[in-house]
N, CA, C and O of each residue as an XYZ file, in Angstrom:
308
protein
N       0.847     -1.188      0.000
C       0.000      0.000      0.000
C       0.887      1.243      0.000
O       1.805      1.332      0.815
N       0.638      2.209     -0.893
C       1.479      3.402     -0.958
C       1.359      4.232      0.313
O       0.298      4.314      0.931
N       2.467      4.837      0.677
C       2.431      5.690      1.858
C       1.874      7.057      1.500
O       1.958      7.497      0.353
N       1.313      7.711      2.481
C       0.739      9.034      2.262
C       1.838     10.093      2.301
O       2.718     10.058      3.161
N       1.777     11.026      1.367
C       2.748     12.118      1.352
C       2.496     13.075      2.507
O       1.357     13.294      2.920
N       3.578     13.635      3.014
C       3.510     14.683      4.026
C       4.030     15.972      3.409
O       5.041     15.957      2.706
N       3.358     17.079      3.660
C       3.837     18.381      3.179
C       4.991     18.807      4.077
O       4.851     18.864      5.299
N       6.127     19.106      3.463
C       7.332     19.455      4.213
C       7.658     20.946      4.163
O       8.516     21.419      4.908
N       6.983     21.679      3.297
C       7.198     23.113      3.199
C       6.211     23.713      2.225
O       5.630     23.003      1.404
N       6.018     25.021      2.311
C       5.107     25.696      1.399
C       5.393     27.182      1.406
O       6.066     27.693      2.300
N       4.879     27.868      0.405
C       5.082     29.303      0.340
C       4.603     29.866     -0.975
O       3.869     29.221     -1.724
N       5.040     31.098     -1.244
C       4.709     31.799     -2.476
C       5.997     32.341     -3.055
O       6.776     32.978     -2.346
N       6.236     32.097     -4.343
C       7.472     32.581     -4.943
C       7.329     34.038     -5.399
O       6.278     34.653     -5.218
N       8.380     34.571     -5.982
C       8.398     35.989     -6.347
C       7.415     36.334     -7.456
O       7.085     37.507     -7.630
N       6.934     35.343     -8.216
C       5.940     35.582     -9.255
C       4.508     35.481     -8.715
O       3.551     35.660     -9.469
N       4.356     35.199     -7.424
C       3.034     35.098     -6.822
C       2.414     33.714     -6.915
O       1.248     33.532     -6.565
N       3.183     32.735     -7.383
C       2.697     31.363     -7.496
C       2.917     30.627     -6.181
O       3.982     30.750     -5.575
N       1.932     29.871     -5.739
C       2.085     29.122     -4.500
C       2.642     27.738     -4.786
O       2.453     27.186     -5.870
N       3.325     27.193     -3.806
C       3.938     25.877     -3.977
C       3.987     25.157     -2.640
O       3.905     25.775     -1.578
N       4.122     23.849     -2.712
C       4.468     23.088     -1.527
C       5.426     21.972     -1.919
O       5.439     21.515     -3.062
N       6.216     21.550     -0.960
C       7.108     20.412     -1.151
C       6.576     19.264     -0.316
O       5.952     19.470      0.724
N       6.833     18.041     -0.789
C       6.260     16.852     -0.158
C       7.314     15.764     -0.039
O       8.304     15.757     -0.771
N       7.089     14.850      0.887
C       7.945     13.677      1.033
C       7.088     12.511      1.503
O       6.112     12.695      2.231
N       7.468     11.303      1.074
C       6.772     10.124      1.580
C       7.646      9.442      2.633
O       8.754      9.900      2.910
N       7.160      8.369      3.211
C       7.872      7.710      4.305
C       9.173      7.048      3.863
O      10.008      6.700      4.698
N       9.350      6.873      2.547
C      10.586      6.292      2.021
C      11.639      7.343      1.704
O      12.758      7.004      1.318
N      11.289      8.626      1.864
C      12.233      9.705      1.579
C      12.157     10.244      0.168
O      12.947     11.113     -0.200
N      11.221      9.748     -0.635
C      11.026     10.298     -1.981
C      10.390     11.676     -1.863
O       9.496     11.879     -1.042
N      10.842     12.618     -2.671
C      10.331     13.983     -2.584
C       9.579     14.388     -3.843
O       9.746     13.788     -4.905
N       8.760     15.403     -3.708
C       8.001     15.948     -4.824
C       7.573     17.364     -4.504
O       7.885     17.890     -3.435
N       6.864     17.975     -5.420
C       6.369     19.327     -5.186
C       5.121     19.584     -6.014
O       4.793     18.833     -6.933
N       4.438     20.660     -5.665
C       3.221     21.074     -6.350
C       3.273     22.582     -6.509
O       3.522     23.305     -5.544
N       3.038     23.056     -7.722
C       2.921     24.491     -7.997
C       1.502     24.806     -8.408
O       0.909     24.076     -9.203
N       0.952     25.876     -7.882
C      -0.333     26.402     -8.303
C      -0.088     27.836     -8.750
O       0.250     28.696     -7.937
N      -0.258     28.090    -10.034
C       0.152     29.359    -10.626
C      -0.987     30.373    -10.720
O      -2.161     30.003    -10.760
N      -0.628     31.641    -10.756
C      -1.619     32.712    -10.799
C      -2.433     32.708    -12.089
O      -3.512     33.300    -12.134
N      -1.936     32.052    -13.143
C      -2.686     31.984    -14.402
C      -3.699     30.837    -14.427
O      -4.351     30.606    -15.445
N      -3.831     30.121    -13.311
C      -4.785     29.018    -13.225
C      -4.195     27.654    -13.528
O      -4.869     26.639    -13.353
N      -2.957     27.610    -13.978
C      -2.314     26.329    -14.253
C      -1.728     25.744    -12.971
O      -1.501     26.458    -11.994
N      -1.488     24.442    -12.991
C      -0.816     23.820    -11.855
C      -0.003     22.623    -12.310
O      -0.242     22.055    -13.376
N       0.963     22.252    -11.482
C       1.911     21.200    -11.841
C       2.247     20.384    -10.607
O       2.529     20.935     -9.543
N       2.215     19.073    -10.755
C       2.634     18.161     -9.691
C       3.842     17.358    -10.154
O       3.831     16.792    -11.247
N       4.861     17.306     -9.346
C       5.937     16.342     -9.493
C       5.784     15.429     -8.283
O       6.151     15.802     -7.169
N       5.250     14.250     -8.499
C       4.838     13.382     -7.402
C       5.985     12.557     -6.826
O       6.993     12.319     -7.492
N       5.814     12.131     -5.586
C       6.854     11.350     -4.918
C       7.088      9.993     -5.576
O       8.130      9.377     -5.351
N       6.153      9.519     -6.376
C       6.347      8.239     -7.071
C       7.053      8.413     -8.416
O       7.274      7.431     -9.125
N       7.413      9.655     -8.777
C       8.123      9.929    -10.021
C       7.244     10.381    -11.163
O       7.755     10.810    -12.197
N       5.928     10.297    -11.005
C       5.031     10.757    -12.064
C       4.899     12.277    -12.018
O       5.196     12.911    -11.006
N       4.448     12.845    -13.133
C       4.175     14.280    -13.176
C       2.789     14.513    -13.766
O       2.270     13.696    -14.527
N       2.207     15.644    -13.395
C       0.903     16.024    -13.931
C       0.895     17.532    -14.101
O       1.226     18.274    -13.176
N       0.512     17.980    -15.294
C       0.401     19.411    -15.588
C      -1.005     19.700    -16.085
O      -1.550     18.952    -16.896
N      -1.583     20.774    -15.603
C      -2.873     21.235    -16.098
C      -2.728     22.710    -16.423
O      -2.318     23.505    -15.577
N      -3.070     23.074    -17.668
C      -2.879     24.451    -18.135
C      -3.898     25.426    -17.565
O      -3.700     26.641    -17.609
N      -4.996     24.887    -17.029
C      -6.051     25.744    -16.511
C      -7.049     26.160    -17.563
O      -8.076     26.758    -17.243
N      -6.758     25.848    -18.841
C      -7.695     26.217    -19.902
C      -8.015     25.052    -20.827
O      -8.311     25.254    -22.004
N      -7.957     23.838    -20.299
C      -8.418     22.696    -21.077
C      -7.377     21.677    -21.478
O      -7.732     20.623    -22.005
N      -6.100     21.951    -21.248
C      -5.050     20.996    -21.613
C      -4.445     20.402    -20.351
O      -4.202     21.121    -19.382
N      -4.203     19.112    -20.353
C      -3.537     18.445    -19.243
C      -2.624     17.363    -19.779
O      -2.864     16.806    -20.851
N      -1.574     17.068    -19.024
C      -0.639     16.024    -19.431
C      -0.146     15.273    -18.205
O       0.249     15.877    -17.207
N      -0.175     13.951    -18.293
C       0.305     13.076    -17.228
C       1.452     12.239    -17.773
O       1.365     11.709    -18.881
N       2.522     12.119    -17.002
C       3.637     11.245    -17.356
C       3.804     10.213    -16.258
O       3.812     10.550    -15.075
N       3.938      8.962    -16.650
C       4.030      7.854    -15.703
C       5.304      7.941    -14.856
O       6.241      8.651    -15.220
N       5.340      7.223    -13.729
C       6.523      7.254    -12.861
C       7.824      6.874    -13.567
O       8.877      7.434    -13.263
N       7.763      5.936    -14.498
C       8.971      5.517    -15.217
C       9.352      6.496    -16.323
O      10.462      6.436    -16.853
N       8.440      7.393    -16.672
C       8.694      8.372    -17.719
C       8.483      7.851    -19.118
O       8.707      8.577    -20.087
N       8.053      6.593    -19.249
C       7.931      6.000    -20.574
C       6.548      6.153    -21.192
O       6.349      5.777    -22.347
N       5.601      6.690    -20.456
C       4.254      6.860    -21.004
C       3.727      8.246    -20.638
O       3.689      8.628    -19.469
N       3.326      8.978    -21.660
C       2.738     10.301    -21.455
C       1.349     10.303    -22.070
O       1.154      9.876    -23.208
N       0.394     10.789    -21.303
C      -0.975     10.896    -21.790
C      -1.380     12.361    -21.746
O      -1.220     13.019    -20.718
N      -1.900     12.873    -22.847
C      -2.353     14.263    -22.910
C      -3.856     14.306    -23.102
O      -4.443     13.440    -23.751
N      -4.454     15.311    -22.538
C      -5.896     15.511    -22.635
C      -6.151     16.933    -23.094
O      -5.450     17.855    -22.677
N      -7.133     17.119    -23.936
C      -7.491     18.460    -24.376
C      -8.995     18.541    -24.508
O      -9.606     17.755    -25.233
N      -9.592     19.490    -23.810
C     -11.045     19.627    -23.884
C     -11.421     20.438    -25.110
O     -10.613     21.207    -25.632
N     -12.639     20.264    -25.561
C     -13.121     20.967    -26.743
C     -13.167     22.477    -26.524
O     -13.130     23.245    -27.485
N     -13.247     22.899    -25.281
C     -13.356     24.317    -24.983
C     -12.042     25.033    -24.854
O     -12.023     26.201    -24.466
N     -10.921     24.373    -25.168
C      -9.621     25.031    -25.027
C      -9.516     26.204    -25.993
O      -9.906     26.113    -27.157
N      -8.979     27.303    -25.480
C      -8.849     28.519    -26.288
C      -7.577     28.481    -27.124
O      -7.299     29.421    -27.868
């Protein structure tokens, strides 16, 4: 069973984007950015990544990095 991530730090950078850093019980680290333009990005402790543009586009990359899935809604500008 995967361990639950713990938030190890958080704040706001000079561009006004909020972020947090995370770690799991095995010492794997990750982070999350939430940007002022509505986009957000996760670099997960399992090695996967997830990006959402905030306007209809999203992309997920598997932990091994060998599979990327992109999504685009019909309403994307």
